[in-house]
N, C-alpha and C positions, 0 to 999 in steps of 0.2 A: 504494500500500500504506500504509494509515493506521496508524501505531503506536498501540497501546492500553495503558492502564494498568489492571490488575485486581489486586485485593487478596484476593478470596475464592475458595476452591475450590468446585467443584460440590457437594461434600458439605456444606460449611458453608451454602451457599445453600439447599440442600434442608432443612437443619435450621432455618434462619431461617424459611422458609415454613411448616414444620410447626408450630413454636412460635407463630408469628403466628396461625395458625388456632386454636390452643389459647387464646391470649389473647382472641380474639373471643368465646369461650365462657366463660372464667374468667380474669380477673374480668368480662369483657365490656366493652362500650363505653358510656359515659354519653352519652346523646343528649338534649340539652336543648331540642330543637325538636319541638313536638307533631306537626306534619305529617310530619316525618322519621320519628318513632316510628310513626305510623300506616302509612306506606309499608312500614317494616320488618316490623311486625306482620302486615300483610296478606300479605307475601311469605313469612312463616313464621318470623321471628325471635321470640324470647321476650322480652317487655318487662316489667320490674318496674314496676308502676304507681306505687310510692312513690319509688324511687330513680332511675327513668328509665334504668336500666341495661339495655342490649339485649344479648342473647346471639345472635350472628349465626353461623349454621351455614356451614360451608365451601361447601356447595352454592350458597348465595346469592352468595358471592364468585366461584365458578367461572362462574355464569351471567352475572354482571356483566362479568367479564373477557372473556367471549365476545362481548359487544356493543360493547365499547370500540373506537373507531377506532384502528388501529395507527399511523396517520399522518394529518396534516392540515396545512394551511397557514394562516398569517396573511397578510393582503394589505395592500398600501400604498394610498394614496389613489386611485391610478389603477386599482385592481383587479388589480394584478400580484401573483402569489405571491412574497412576500419572505422569509418565515421558514418553514422546513420542520421541523415536529416529527415525529420518527420516525427510526429507524436510528441512525447515528452522526453525523448532521449536527450541527454546532456553531455556535451563535449567541451573541451577547453583547448585553446591554442595561444601561443604568445602574441602580444600585440604587434602591430606591423608599422612599417614606414617611419620609424624613429630617425631622427637626424643627428642625435648625439648618444653617447654611451657613458655611463658612470664608470670612472676609473676607481676600482676598489681601494687602491693604495693612496691616491691623492684626493679622492672624492670630488674631482673636477669632472665636468661634462665635456668629453672629447668629441670632436667631429668624427663621424663614423666612416670607416673604410672597410676594405675586404676582411681584414683580420677580426674586426668586431662582429661582423655577421657570422663568420665561421665559428667564433667562440660561442655565440648564442645557439647556433645550429647544433654544435657538439653537446652542449649542456642539455638542451631540450630533447635531443634525440634519446637520451638515456633516462629521462624522467617519465615514468608511465602515466602520470597525471595529465600529460600533454598528449592528446589524441592526434594532434596534427602539428606540423611545423608552420611557421609563417616566414614570409620574406621580411624579416623583423626590422631591419634598418637600411637606410640608403647608403650605398657605397660611393663616397665622394671622390675616390681615387680613380674612377672611370668616367668617361664623358657622360653628360646628362642624357644624350640620345640613347644610350644603352643601359642605363641604370636599372630600369624595370626588368629587362631581359636578363641582365647579369645576376640580379638577385635570385631569380628563378633558377638560373644555371647553377649557382652555388648550392641552393637547396636540393636540387636533384642529385648533385654529386655527393653531398654530405649527409643525406637523410634517406630513409626508406619510408617515412611516414607520409600521409597525405599532406598537401601544402595549401595554405590560405595565402593568396597573393593578390596582385592587382596591377593595373597599368594606368599611367597618367596621360597617354596619348593613344590615338587610334592606330598609329603606326606600330607602336610597341606591343599593343595587345595582340595584333596579328602575328608579330614575330614570336610572341610567347605561345600562342596557339600552335604555330608551326613547330616550335621547339618541343612542345608536349607530344605532338604527333610523331616527330622525328624520334623522340626517346621511346615512345610506345611501340613504334614500328609502322604505324599507319594512322591516318585520320580516323578510320573506323575503330581501331583499337583504343585510341584516346577518347573517343566518344562512348564506347561501350563500357569502359572501366576508367572513368575520369580520376586522375591523380590529384588534380588541383581545382580549386574554386577561386573565382575572381571577385573581389570587392569592387562594386561600381557605385559611384556616389552622385546623386543629384545635387544641385546647388540651391540651398534654400534662400528665399522662399519660392517654391513652385517653379523651379527652373531645371530643365534637363539640358545640360551643356552639350556642345558639339562632341567632345570626347566621351562624355558619359553615355549619351545616346548611341554613339558609334560603338563603344565597348559592348553595350547590350546587344546590338545587332550582330556584331562579329561573334560573340560568344554563343548567342542563340543558334546561329547558323552552323557553328562548329559542334554544337552539342556539349560544350564545356559549361559546367554550372556557373551561374552568376549569382552574386550575393548583393542585393540592393542595400546600400549603407546610407540611408538618409540621415542627415546631421542637422536637424532644426535646433536652433539655440533659443530657448524660451526667454522672451523679453528683448531679443536683439534681431534674430533672423526668423522668428516665429512668435506667435502670441505669448504673452507673459504667463498665461494660465497653462497648467499641465494638460488639461483637456483640449485647449485650443492647439497646443503644440502637437499632441497626439493626432488630432484631426488633420492638421497640415501634413504630418508624417504619413498618414494614411493616404491622402491624395497624391503625394509624391510617389509612394510605392505603387498605387494603382496605375499611375501614368507610366512608370517604368515597366510594370508587368505587361501593360498593353503593348508598348513598343517592342518589348522582348518577344512576346508571343506572336505578334504580327510578323516578326522576322522569321520565326520558325516555331509553329505551334507544337507544344509538347516538350520543349527543351526545359531543363531544370532551372528554377530560379528560387531565390530565398528572400523572405521578408525580413530584412535586417536593419541595422542602424547604429548610430552613435549619438543619439539625442542627448542634449545636455541643457542645463540652465545657463544663463549668462549672469555672472556675479556682478551686481550693480556697484559694489564698492571697489572692486579690483579691476573691473573690465576684463575678466577672465572667463574661461569656459571650464569650470571644475568638473573633472571626470570622477572625482571622489565624493561629490556631494550626494547626500541621500536622495535628493530630488531627482538627480540624474538617474539613479537606480530605479526610482519610482516611474519615471518616464519610460524607461526601457521595459520594465515589467508590464506597464500599461499597453505599450504598442504591441508587445509580444502576445498579450491577451487578445487584442483585436485580431492579430494574425491567426491565432488558434481558433477563433470562431469561424474563420474562413478555411480552416484545415490547411494552413500554409506552413512550410518549413520555416524555422526562425533562426535569427542571429542577433547578437548584440555586442557592445563594447563595455565590459565591466571587468573588475579585478585590477584596475589601474589606480593610480594615486596622483595627486597634485604636488605631493612632497618632492623635494629635490634630492632627498637621500632615502636610503632604506632604513627608515626609523619607525618610531611608534605611530606617527601619522600614516605612513605608508601601510603598515600592517592593519591599522584600524579601517582605513578607507577601502583597501583592496579586499580584505577579508569579508567585510560586511557586504560589499557589492557583489562579490563572487557568490556569496550565499544567496543573495536576492535573486541573482540570475539562475542559479541552480533550482531554487524553489519555484521559480517561474516556469521551469521546464523548457528553457531556451536551448535549442539544439547545438549551437556553437557560440561559445562565449570567448571573445577575443579581449586582449588587454593585459594579460599577466606579464610581469616583468617591466612594465612601463611606469615612468616617473614624469613629473613636470608637464602635466596636461598632454600626455602622449608624445612628447617631444624626445624624451630620453629613455634609453633601455638600460637594463642591468641584469647581468647573468646571476648575480647574487639574489636579486629580487625574484628571479625565476624560481630559484630553489625554495625561497621562503613562501612564495605564492603557491607552489606545489603542495605545501602542507595545508594551506587554507583550502585549496581545491579538494584535497583528500577529505577534509572535514565536511565540506559541502556535499561531496558525493556520499559520504557516510550518512549525512542528514537525509538526503533524498532516498537513501536505502530504506529508511523508515524503521519502525519498531516491528519486529517479527515474532511470530509464535513458533518456538522451537520445541516445546515440550507439551505433553498431554494436559498437565495442570500448569497453572501459572507459578505458584509458589509452594503449595502443599506437598507436592512430590519431593521437594528438596528437604522437607522436614520429616521424611519417613525414617531417616537415620537418627541415631542417638545424638541429640544436640545438647551440649553442655552449657548453653546460654552464656558462654564467655567469648564467643566469636572465634573465627578462624576455622571452624569446622568445614565451611564450604570450600576452602582451598583443597581439602582432601578428596572431594567428591569427583568421580569420574566425569560427570557432566560438566564440571567447571573446566577441566582440561579439554573436553571435546568442543565446548561452545564459546570459550572466551575470545577466540580469534574471530569468530563470526559476529560477536556482539560488539567488540571493541576495535576501533582503528588504532593501530600502533604506529605513532609517528616516527620519522627518521631523526637523525642526530641534530638536525637544525632546531628542533623543538627540545627544550630542556625540561626534564621531569626528574632530575636528580635531586638529592639532598643538597643543602647548602655546602656541606663539607666536600662532597664529591664535585660539585660545581666549582668550588674554589681550587680544588686540586687539579682540575682540568684547565685552569687558567682564568676563571671568572669571566668568560666570554659572553657577550650579548648575542642576540640572534644574528646580527650582521656579521660578527666575528665568526660564528659557526658556519654561516652561509659562505663566507670566503673560503673556509677550509673545504667545504663540500664542493664548491665550484672547482677548486684545484684538483680534488679527487676525480671528479667527472672528466675534466680535461685530460688527466693522466690515463684514465681507463678507456677513453674513447677509441674505438676502432672504426676505420672507414668501412662503410658498407660494401659488400662484395657485389659489384655491378658488372654486367656483361661488358667486356672490353670494346665490343663493336658499338654498343650504346654510348660509351664514354667517348669514343673517337668521333662518332657522328655529332655528339653534343659539343665537343671541343672545336671541331671544324666549323660548325654553325656559329658558335659564339665568337670565335676568332674572326670569322668573316664580318660579323656585325661590328666588331671592334675596329677593324681596319677601315670600314666605311665611315666610321665616326672619327677617324684620324688617330686611332690608337694602334700602334704596330704590334704591341705585345700586351697580353693580359697580365694583371698583377700575379705575382708568384703566390701559389697556394701552399705555403709552408710545408706540410707533410704530404702533399699530393700534387703530382704533375702528370697530366695525361701524356700519352705517347705522342 
């Protein structure tokens, strides 16, 4: 029995959906991609030729929702289904597209390069709480034109897990689709067992940009899953009220789904987002705010009434360090996401409003994820009686008798999550003898252990060669004669 968190009544959800349909007509959706406008116009939407605003009737939304897959899988390198989008299945992946990374020795935020992404990939690969990898940070040591493709290239080389990724141009999304087909052996193989899913973002309020719309169309036609990540900011780029923001989010998702399904009906698409409030005092977008978690829980509830696969951005913090604030914000929001039954929860490892990544935070967050997964596992009935059967033995009323019972040894691992060494449950004496380390200190040790124990995945040499030739070709077109050295890995 999986516990669930819900914030909206059926009546409110009905009103959200009704007003979202109204927004699609007035003021409408600004669609900045010509091909997307043509698809919409051909299907019956009214397009203003000067403003590029599309009025999308509810009938188009209903038709699109009929063709959307209600569930699908992402697959690992071996072709095994590893992530299930649909229902109340919950998965986690590290946050993506960071531009800096926390140096654990100096505590400075360093501009990210190849070595930083590899470090994150190695750590996340060995942590079972992360069901997928992400293209976690931008590599600033390669030209901007290939940064999207290069991140996917590294993830394919260093991981066997599914990958959450994304592209910032229409050119690079096609290159990445081609890369996945090349790695899988064919376009059909990449479509049949997708290894990656792409985040695609509208631009609030109520805008689908040229590259956002173009990404949706390219992914839909390739059969590669798309994850709509609407990012309304309550009070700045969306209404100040939560319900108003969720309604805008709904309209933006509706429009994206219509464009996506018009390109190729039946391709997999996810109702996702990174909704947040806008902090009026600081002018910031706090990902660690409880209201941000409430927004995400709410839009996921709307999606579930439509039986849509879901995604969100939680488990992150606005703190600049892996400190008490980071643990507080990340742990609470990860739990909210899990209790909401959201299929993919991105954001772990991230600091500073999603700008900075930290390998140490990844290992701390993994413990919070384990607790969240234990929570949604619920309270289970293991024995015929609840308690009386445990008292069939001679009880001395002094305690300790239950440690001797066979049932205790049989069941304690099922009842209790046993955390790793990042979590301290030692006595004060043992803690002091171990160096009196705080959670960040223990996380630093754990990261070093994971980096030392990492082994490159065994990947078919032909796949590696195809991938390397493809990426090298892209690099040379961008003016880079040689790709950065990959420390412990050099393709032939």
